[in-house]
C-alpha positions as CSV (number, residue, x, y, z in Angstrom):
1,M,-13.4,-21.0,2.3
2,G,-13.5,-17.5,3.3
3,V,-13.9,-18.2,7.0
4,S,-11.1,-16.3,8.3
5,E,-10.3,-13.9,5.3
6,R,-11.0,-10.2,6.0
7,I,-12.1,-8.1,3.1
8,L,-12.1,-4.3,2.8
9,L,-15.0,-2.8,0.4
10,V,-14.6,0.8,-0.4
11,E,-17.8,1.8,-2.0
12,D,-19.8,5.1,-1.6
13,D,-23.1,3.7,-3.0
14,R,-24.8,2.5,0.3
15,E,-27.1,0.1,-1.4
16,I,-24.5,-1.6,-3.7
17,A,-22.2,-1.7,-0.4
18,R,-25.1,-3.4,1.8
19,I,-26.0,-6.1,-0.9
20,V,-22.2,-7.0,-1.4
21,C,-21.6,-7.0,2.3
22,D,-24.4,-9.1,3.0
23,F,-23.5,-11.5,0.5
24,L,-19.7,-11.9,1.3
25,R,-20.6,-12.1,5.2
26,K,-23.0,-14.9,4.5
27,A,-20.1,-16.5,2.2
28,G,-18.1,-16.6,5.5
29,Y,-15.9,-13.3,4.9
30,F,-15.3,-10.9,7.6
31,V,-16.1,-7.5,5.9
32,T,-15.1,-3.9,6.6
33,W,-17.1,-1.2,4.6
34,S,-15.6,2.3,4.0
35,S,-17.6,4.8,2.2
36,T,-14.8,7.3,1.1
37,G,-11.5,6.9,-0.2
38,K,-9.7,8.4,2.8
39,E,-11.8,6.5,5.0
40,G,-10.8,3.3,3.2
41,W,-7.0,4.3,3.2
42,E,-7.6,4.9,7.2
43,D,-9.2,1.3,7.6
44,F,-6.6,-0.5,5.4
45,R,-3.8,0.9,7.5
46,Q,-5.4,0.0,10.9
47,E,-6.2,-3.5,9.9
48,A,-4.8,-6.6,8.1
49,Y,-6.7,-7.4,4.9
50,D,-6.5,-10.3,2.7
51,L,-8.2,-8.4,-0.3
52,V,-9.6,-5.0,-1.2
53,L,-12.7,-4.1,-3.3
54,V,-12.4,-0.4,-4.7
55,D,-15.0,1.6,-6.7
56,L,-13.3,4.4,-8.7
57,M,-15.7,7.4,-8.1
58,L,-15.2,7.9,-4.4
59,P,-15.4,11.1,-2.5
60,E,-12.4,12.4,-0.6
61,M,-9.8,10.3,-2.5
62,D,-10.4,8.7,-5.9
63,G,-10.2,4.8,-6.1
64,F,-7.1,5.3,-8.3
65,T,-5.2,7.1,-5.7
66,L,-6.3,4.6,-3.2
67,C,-5.2,1.6,-5.3
68,K,-1.9,3.4,-5.8
69,S,-1.5,4.2,-2.0
70,I,-2.4,0.5,-1.2
71,R,-0.2,-1.2,-3.7
72,L,3.1,0.8,-2.2
73,E,2.3,-0.5,1.1
74,S,1.1,-4.1,0.2
75,D,1.0,-6.9,-2.1
76,V,-2.6,-7.6,-0.9
77,P,-5.2,-8.4,-4.1
78,I,-7.0,-5.4,-5.3
79,L,-10.3,-5.7,-7.3
80,I,-11.8,-2.8,-8.8
81,I,-15.5,-2.6,-9.2
82,S,-16.6,0.2,-11.3
83,A,-19.5,1.6,-13.4
84,R,-16.7,3.0,-15.7
85,H,-16.3,0.8,-18.9
86,E,-13.8,2.8,-20.6
87,Q,-10.9,1.0,-21.8
88,E,-8.7,3.9,-20.3
89,S,-10.0,3.3,-16.8
90,L,-9.4,-0.4,-16.9
91,V,-5.7,0.1,-18.3
92,Q,-4.9,2.8,-15.5
93,G,-6.3,0.8,-12.9
94,L,-4.2,-2.4,-13.7
95,D,-1.2,-0.1,-14.4
96,I,-1.3,1.2,-10.8
97,G,-1.5,-2.2,-9.3
98,A,-5.0,-3.5,-9.3
99,D,-5.4,-7.3,-10.0
100,D,-8.6,-7.3,-11.6
101,Y,-11.5,-5.2,-12.8
102,V,-15.3,-5.8,-12.5
103,T,-17.8,-3.5,-14.2
104,K,-21.0,-2.8,-12.7
105,P,-23.8,-4.2,-12.9
106,F,-22.0,-7.6,-12.2
107,R,-23.5,-10.9,-10.8
108,L,-22.6,-11.3,-7.2
109,E,-21.5,-15.1,-8.1
110,E,-18.8,-13.9,-10.8
111,L,-17.5,-11.4,-8.2
112,H,-17.3,-14.1,-5.4
113,A,-15.4,-16.7,-8.2
114,R,-13.0,-13.9,-8.6
115,I,-12.4,-13.1,-5.1
116,C,-11.7,-16.7,-4.5
117,S,-9.3,-17.0,-7.5
118,H,-7.2,-13.9,-6.3
119,L,-7.2,-15.2,-2.5
120,R,-6.0,-18.7,-3.8
121,R,-3.1,-17.1,-5.6
122,Y,-2.3,-14.7,-2.7
123,R,-2.3,-17.5,-0.3
124,R,0.4,-19.3,-2.7
125,Y,2.3,-16.1,-2.8
126,L,2.3,-15.7,1.0
127,G,3.6,-19.3,1.3
128,K,6.3,-18.6,-1.0
129,D,7.4,-15.4,0.2
130,K,11.2,-15.8,1.4
131,Q,11.6,-12.5,2.8
132,G,10.0,-13.6,6.1
133,H,9.2,-9.8,6.7
134,Q,12.6,-9.3,7.8
135,T,15.7,-8.0,5.7
136,S,19.3,-7.4,6.7
137,Y,21.2,-5.1,4.6
138,F,25.0,-4.3,4.1
139,H,26.4,-1.6,6.4
140,G,24.3,-2.8,9.5
141,L,20.6,-2.0,8.6
142,K,17.8,-4.5,9.5
143,L,13.9,-4.0,8.8
144,D,11.3,-5.9,10.3
145,F,8.3,-5.0,8.0
146,S,5.8,-6.9,9.8
147,K,6.6,-5.2,13.2
148,E,7.5,-2.0,11.5
149,A,10.7,-1.8,13.4
150,A,14.1,-0.9,12.5
151,Y,17.6,-1.7,13.8
152,L,21.1,-0.4,12.8
153,D,24.1,-2.5,14.2
154,N,21.6,-4.6,16.3
155,E,20.3,-1.6,18.0
156,P,16.6,-0.4,17.7
157,L,16.7,2.7,15.8
158,L,14.5,5.6,17.4
159,L,12.6,7.0,14.9
160,T,9.5,9.3,14.7
161,A,6.4,7.9,13.1
162,K,6.8,9.8,9.9
163,E,10.6,8.8,9.6
164,K,9.6,5.4,9.9
165,D,6.8,5.6,7.6
166,L,9.2,7.1,5.0
167,L,11.9,4.5,5.5
168,L,9.5,1.5,5.2
169,L,7.6,3.0,2.1
170,L,11.0,3.6,0.4
171,A,12.5,-0.1,1.5
172,K,9.5,-1.6,0.3
173,N,10.0,-0.2,-3.1
174,P,13.8,-0.4,-3.7
175,F,15.1,1.7,-6.6
176,K,12.0,3.2,-7.4
177,T,12.3,7.0,-7.3
178,F,9.8,8.9,-5.3
179,A,9.0,12.6,-5.8
180,K,8.9,14.8,-2.8
181,S,5.4,15.6,-3.4
182,E,4.5,11.8,-3.9
183,L,6.1,11.2,-0.4
184,Y,4.3,13.9,0.9
185,Q,0.9,13.2,-0.3
186,H,1.4,9.4,0.6
187,I,2.8,9.7,4.0
188,W,0.9,12.8,5.0
189,Q,-2.0,12.5,3.0
190,Q,-2.3,15.9,2.1
191,D,-2.2,17.9,-0.9
192,D,1.5,19.2,-1.5
193,Q,1.4,22.7,0.2
194,N,5.1,23.5,1.0
195,G,5.4,19.7,1.7
196,N,8.5,19.5,-0.2
197,N,10.5,21.3,2.4
198,T,8.7,18.9,5.1
199,V,9.9,15.7,3.5
200,T,13.4,17.3,2.9
201,V,13.6,17.9,6.9
202,H,12.6,14.4,7.8
203,I,14.7,12.5,5.1
204,K,17.3,14.7,6.8
205,G,16.8,13.4,10.2
206,L,16.3,9.8,8.9
207,R,19.8,9.9,7.1
208,T,21.3,11.1,10.3
209,K,19.8,8.5,12.5
210,L,21.0,6.0,9.6
211,K,24.4,7.3,9.5
212,D,23.9,7.8,5.8
213,E,25.9,10.4,4.2
214,M,24.3,12.0,1.3
215,R,27.6,12.2,-1.0
216,S,28.1,8.4,-0.3
217,A,24.7,7.1,0.5
218,K,24.1,3.4,1.5
219,Y,20.7,3.6,1.9
220,I,18.6,6.6,0.8
221,Q,19.9,8.2,-2.3
222,T,18.9,11.5,-3.7
223,V,17.7,11.8,-7.3
224,W,18.6,15.3,-8.1
225,G,15.6,17.5,-9.2
226,V,13.1,14.4,-8.4
227,G,13.3,13.1,-4.9
228,Y,14.6,9.9,-3.2
229,R,15.0,6.2,-3.7
230,F,16.0,3.4,-1.5
231,I,19.3,1.8,-2.6
232,G,20.1,-0.6,0.4
233,E,21.8,-4.0,-0.7
234,P,20.1,-7.1,1.0
235,I,22.5,-9.5,2.7
236,L,21.0,-13.0,1.0
């Protein structure tokens, strides 16, 4: 076990990171180490991982924000490793999508056992996933999530990078309402400084290419005073 599986470790303590990386690599895993939350997010988006280990107290982007961002994009197992023992931190971590919570100091053998358990469940989940990474919707839209491609009436949609990111994020979380500020922070990875208008402009461009009228939305619905949500009806 672990021969081909890729693990992302996001930990700012160099000594802890070295010990965990050495242990997991000897166990046969391919491990990438990120020392900040922002670096971890960039690494996650560049490669495909089977499991992510995240510390909570990280520079640039805290572990809670990183976990939330990852969960919006992927169902990959997330294990929090943190020195924070407060019940509130544990509950908050699990609420935003983490699968497990290990407090420091921890035994490497225990960490490994939990990793093995979550990887087994993730493999079963992938085997049962019927979406096939492609979903067709009524009114002509088809999304290929693995290739990050979109088609309308069997023709490729020529989207900008940000339009594509917005569409895939919304479609991966159907009927979840995203605030404009939340979309801006997630897609642009910046604090919301006039970001609402940026999101509005990109949503408008996306709707035009989708031929999706705001008053009779088929895919992207405006939730007045809040933001947007994806309402596309999949063809089963």
